[in-house]
N, C-alpha and C positions, 0 to 999 in steps of 0.2 A: 572714017577715022574720027575718033572722039576728040573734041576740042578740049584742050587742057584748061581747067578752071584757074582763074587768077588766084594767086596767094593772098590770104587776108593780111591786112596791115596790123602793126603792133596795137594801134588804137582799137581796131575791130576785135582783136583777140582779147584785149583787156575788157572791152565792153561785154563780150561774150562771157568772160569769166564772171563778171558781176551779175549778168543776167542769169547764168546757171545757178549761182549761189542763191540769188533772190528767188528764183523759181523753186528751188529745193526747199527753202524755208517757207515759202508760200504754200507749197503742197502739204507740208507737215502741219502748218497752221490751219489750212482748210480741212484737212482730215480730222484734226483734233477738234475743230469747231463743229464738224458734223457729228462726231461722237458725243460731244457735250450737248448738242441740241437734241440728239436721240435720248440721252439720259434725262434731260430736262422734260421732254415730252412724256417719257415713262413715269417720271416723278409726278407730273401734273395729272396723268391718267390715274395713277395710284391714289393720289389725294382725292380725286373726284370719286373713285370707287369706294374709298374709305368713308367719305361723307355720305354716299348713297346707302351703304350698308348700315351705317349708324342711323340714318333716317328710317330705313326699313325696321330696324330694331325698335326705335322710338315709336313708330306708328303701330308696330305689333304690340308693344306694351300698352298703348292707348286703346287699341281694339280689344285687348285682353280685359282691361278694366271695364270697358263698355259691355263686353260679353258677360262678365261676372255680375255687374250691376243689373243688367236686363234679366239674366237667368234667375237670380235670387229673388228679384221682384216678381217674376213670373211664377216662381214656386209658391210665393205667399199670396199673390192676388189672382193668379190664373188668367191674366188678361192676354188675349191673343195678340194685341199690338206689341206687348213686351216680348212675346215669343218671336215675332217678326224682327224686332230690333236686335234680338240675340242672333238670329239667323243672318241678318245683314252684317253685323259686326264679325260673325264667324267667317262669312264669305270674304270680307275685307282682310281679316287676319290670315286666311288661307292664301290670298294673293301675296301677302308679305312673306309668308313662309316659303312659297314657291320662288319668290325673288331671291330669298336667302339661299335656297337650295341651288338655284342657278349660279349664285355667286360662290359656290363651292363650300357652303356650310355643310358639315358632315351629314349624310343622309339619316344616320341614326337619330340625330337631334330633331330633324324635321319630321321623321316618321313618328317619333314619340309624341311630338306636338299634335300631329293629326289624330293619333290614337287617343290621346287624352281629350281632345276636342270631341271626338266621336262618343266617348264615354259620357261627357257632359250632355251631349245631345240626347243620348239614350236615357239619361237620368231625367231629363225634362219630359220625355215622352212616357215615362213609366208612372205607375201610381204608388200610393202609400202615404204614410204620414208626411205632412209638409215639413215639419221640423227635422225629421230624419233625412229627408231628401235635401233640405238646406244644408245640413251638416256635411252630407256627402258631396254636395256641390262645392262647399267651402274647401274640402280636402282636394277635390279635383282641380280647383283653380289655384290652390297652393302648388300643386304639381305642375300646372301650366306656368306658374311664376318661376318655378325651378327650371323648367325647360327654357323659359325666356332668358333666365340668367346664364344658362349654359350656352345658348345661342349667342348672347351678347359677348360672353367670354371667347367663344369660337370666332366671332367677328373681330374681336380685339387681337387674338392670336394671328388670325389671317392677315390683318393689317400690319402687324409687327413683322410677320414673316416676309410680306411683300416689301416692307421698308428695309428689312435686313438684306433681301435679295438685291434691292435697288442700291443699297449702300455697297454691297459686294461688287456690283457692276460698276459703280462709280469709282471704287478703289482700283478695280481691274482696268478701267478706262484711264485712270490717272497714271498707273504704272505703264500701261501701253503708250500713253502720250510721252511719259518720261523717256521710255526706250526709243520711241520714234524721234523725239527731240535730240537725245544723245546721239543716236545714229545719224541724224541729219547734220548735227554739228561736226561729228567725226568725218562724215562724207564731204561736208563743205570744206573742212580743213584740208582733207586729202586732195580734194579737187583744186583748192586754192594753191596748195603746195605744188601739185603737178603742173598747173598752169604757170605758177611763179618760176619753177625750174625751167619749163619750156620757154618762157619769155626771157629768163635771166641768162640762159646759155648763149643766145646770139649777142646779148649785151656784153657778156664777158669776152666774146670774140672781138666785138668792137673795141672794148677797152684794151685787149692785148694788141690789136692792130694799131691803135693810137700810141700805146707805149712803144711798140716796135718802131713806129715812125719817129717818135721822140728820141729813141736810142739809135736812130739812123740804120736800122736793120731793113734794108730796102730790097733785098734779093727775092724774098718769098712773095708770091702773088697773094693779094688779099681777096679772099672769096668767102663771104659770110652768108651762111644759110640761115633761113628764118623768115619772119614776116616780110612782106614786100617793101615796107619803108626801111626796115633794117638792111635788107639786101641792097636797097638803093644807097644807103649810107656806105655799105661795103664797097660798092662800085665807085663812089666818089672818093673814098679813101684810097682805093687802088689807083685811081687817076692821079691823086695827089702823090702817091708813091712814085709813079712813073715820072711825074714832073720833077720830084726831088732827085730821082736818078739822073734825069737829063741835066738838071742844074748842077749836080755834083760832077757829072762828066764834063759839062761845059767849063766848070771852074777848074777842074784838074787840067783840062786841055789848054785853057787860057794860061794857067800858071806855067805849064811846060813850055808853051810857045814864048811867053814873055821872058821866062828865065833863059831859054835858049837864045833869044834875040839879044838879051842883055849881056850874056856871058861872052858872046863872040866879039863885040867891040871892046868889052872890058878886058879881054885877054890881050887884044892889040894895044890898048892903053897901058896896061901893066908892062908889056914888053917894051913899049916906047920909053916909059919912065925908067925901066931898068937899063936901057941903052944909054939914056942921058946920065944916070948915076954912074955907069961904068966908064963914062968918058969916051964912048965910041965916036960921038960926034964932035969931040974936042973937050978940052978942060972947061969946067963951069966955075963961074965966079961964086963967091959966098952967097949972094942973093939968089943966084940961079939954083945953087944947091938946096937952099931953103925951100924954094918953090918946088923943086923936084921931090924933096922929102914930104911936103904937104900933099903933092899929087900921089905919091906912093902910099901914104897913110889913108887917104880917102879912097883910093882904088881898093886897098885891102878891106876897108870898112864896107865898101859897096859889095865886094865879093862875099863878105860874111853875110850881108843882108840877103843876097840872092840865095846863098846856101841855106840860110835859115828859112827862107820862104819855101824852098824845095823840101827841107826837112819837115816843116809844118804840114805841107801838102801830103807828104808821104805818111806822116803820123795820122792825119785825119783819114787818109785812105785805109791805113792799117786798122784803125779803130772800128771801121765798118765790118771787119771780119775777125771778130773775137773768137778764139779757139780756147774753150775752157777745159782745163785739166787740173786735177788735184795738185796743189803746189805747196811746198813747205815754205811758209812765208818768212819765218825767222831765218832759215838758211839763205833765202833769197836776199833778205836785207843785209845779212852779214857779208855776203859775197859782194854786194854793191858798195858797202863801206870799205872792204878790202881793195876793190878796184880803184877807189879814189883816195887811197891812203897817202899818196905822194902830195896831193893838194892839201889835205887837212893837217898832215904832219908838218908841212912846210910853214903853216901858220900857227903851229903849236896848239891845235884844237884837241879837245877831248870829246869823243862820241860815245854815248851810252845807249844801249838798246834795252828797254824794259820789257821783258817777255811776259806773257800772261801769268797770273798767279797760279801756283800749284804745278808749274812745269807742263802745262797743257801744250801739245803740239798743234798748231793751227795749220790745217790743210784745206784751205778754201779752194773751190773750183773756179779758177780765174785763168786768164791768159798770162802766163808767167812772163813772157817776153815783153808784152805791152806794158803790164803793170810794173815790171822791172825798169823799163825806160822812164815811166812816170816817176817812180820813187827815186831813180837816179837823178832826174831833173830837180826834184825837191832837195835832194842832198847837195847837189852842186849849187843850188840857190842859197842854201843855208851856209855852206862853206864860203861862198863869195861874200855874203853880208856879215859873217861873224867876225868880231874883232880878234886880234892875235891873242892866243891863250884862252879863248872863249870855250864854250861848251855847247854841244848839240845833243838833244835828247830825242829818242824815238820811243813811242808807246804802241804796243800791239794788244788789243783786247777783243775778246768775243762778246757780242751783245745779243740781246734776245732775238733780234731779227737779222743779224748778220755780223759784220766785222767793222772795226774802227781802227784806223792808223793815224797817229798824230806825230808831228815833228815840230820842235821848237828850237830856236837859236837865241843868241844874245845880241843880235844886231840892232839896228835902229828901229826895226818894226815897220808896220804898214800903217800910214795915217788912215783914220776912220773914213775920210772922204774918198779914199782910193780902194777900199776893200771890195766894193762891188765891181770895180773895173780891172782888178789886178789880174783876172784870168782872161781878159780880152787879148786877142793876138796883137803883137807889136806895141802893147801899152807898157810904157816905162814910168815907174813912179818917180816922185821928186827926190826921195831919199835914196841916194846911190852911194856905194862905197867911196871913201875919200880918194882912193887911187884909181878910180874907174877911168879907163882910157889911157893910163900911163904906161902900161907894160907892153911887152912883146906878145906876139901871137901865142895863145895857150896859157898866158899868165893869168893870175887872179885879177889883175887890174883892168882887163878889157871891159869895155862898156857893154851892158846887156842889150838884147834886141827885143825883149818882151815876148819871146816865143816859148820858153821853157814851161811857164805856168799854164799857158794856153794848151800845150800838148798834154800836160797833166790833166787838165779839165776835160779834154777830148777823150782821153783814155778812161778816166773814171766814169764819165757819162756813158761810154760804150759798154761798161760793165753794169749799167743800171744804177750807179751810185751818184754821189755828189762830193765836191770838195768845198770846204769852208775856210775862210780866213777868220780865225777866232778873235774876239775882242781881247785887248790887252792894254796895259798901262803904257803911256808914251815912253819910248826909250827902253822898254823891257824886252824887246825882241819880238820876232814874228812867230806865230803859232798856226799851223795848218792842220786841218782834220779831214781825213778821207773816210766816208761812210759807204760801205758796200753791202747792200741788203741781199739776202737769199743766195749766199755764195757757198753755203755748206750743204752737203748732201743730207736729205731728210731720212 
C-alpha cells in the first residue's frame, strides 16, 4: 500500500509559485541569449569573411599591376628575369582568384580572369613587333582590370547579401524573442492566477469560518481543505467552535438553573407578602403595611429581572438559528407600530414611517420574527423615552451593499460616554424617564432593565449586521441605525 504524501504548506506552495515563474522567465531569457549569441557569432564570421574577400581583391589588384609591369617590360627588354616575375605574379594572382571562387564569386568572372591571363601569357610567348605586342598587352590588362572590378563588385554584393540575410535573421530572432517573451508573460500570469485562485480558495473558507464564528453560527463543522497549515487552522477553528458551543450550552444551562432556583423561593416570598397584605395573619399597622408594600414592589422588580434574564437567554439562543425568508419590511414595521398603538397614543405621540423614495418595496431576506422582535424593542424604547406629544421617525432605505433602518425620538438622548455601552446586557443609562419606576406593571413608568437594546444587538449581529447609536446634539433625542449587508437576493 502506497504511503500518502504529506500535503504541502501554504508557504511551500507560494515558494513553488515564485520558483515556477522565475524558472519560466529564466528559460525564455536563456533561450533568447542563446539566439542572440548565435546571431553575434554569425555576424562576426560574416565580418571576417568580408574582410578576407576584400583582402583577396586588394592582393589580386596588386598582383595584376605587378603582372602588367613585368609583362610590358619583358616585351620591351626581353629579359628572362622579367618573364619569371610575370609568372610568379600570375601564380599568386591565380591563388587569389581560386580563393574568390571558393568564396562563391561567380564562376563566369573567375573563368574570364583565367582566360584573359592565358591570352597575356600567349602574347608574351609569341613573336612580332614589340610595339604592337605592347599595345595588345595594354588592352589585355585593361580587360583584366575590368574583370577585377567585376569581381570586386561581386564581392561587395556578396557581402551585402550576407549582411541582409544576417539582418533578416536578426529581425526574425527579435520577433521570435518578442513572441516568446509575450507567451512567457501570459503563461506566467495564467500560472500566477491559477496558483492565486488555488491559494485564495482555502483562505476564503477560513474567512467564512471566522465570520460564521463571529455571527455565532456554530452548528456546521469547520473542515477546510487546502495546504497543510491552512488545514491546521481549520482544525483549530473547529476546536474553537466546539468550545464556543460548550460555553453557550453551559451558559444556557446555568441561566436555566439559576432562574429556576430563584423563581421557587421568590414565588414563596410573593405569596407570603400577599398573605400579609390580605390580613390573613391579622391586621397590619401603617408601618407594617409600608414594609409589606416595599417587599411587594421589590419582589415584583426581582421577578421582572428574572423574566428579563430568561428572555435575553431565549433571544440569544434564537439568534443562533436565523431563518432567512423574503420579508416585506414596510408591512412588518407598520404591523409593529399598530401593535403598540395603545402605548404611543396614550402619550399623544406621532409616529411617521419614511418609505424608500420611488415607492420601492423592500423585500430583504431576513428572519422576520427575530428582526420584528428587535424593531419592536427599539419602538418600545423610543415610546418610553419620548415626551408627551413628541414624535418618532422611522427611515427605511436600500444602500449599495444592503439595507439601513433608522429610528429617532425626541427624548433626552444618549450621552456620548454611554454610546459604546448602551448595547451591553443589563446596562442602564443615567438619563431615565422622569416617571420611571412610578407606575404599575405594564405602564410606561416602569424602570428599564437594560435588556431590550442588547437583544436588538444580538439579533442584528446574527444577521451579519450592526447597530449604531448615532451622534446627536445634547437633548435632541436618540437616533439608532441598523445596517444589514447582503440581505437582498442577487
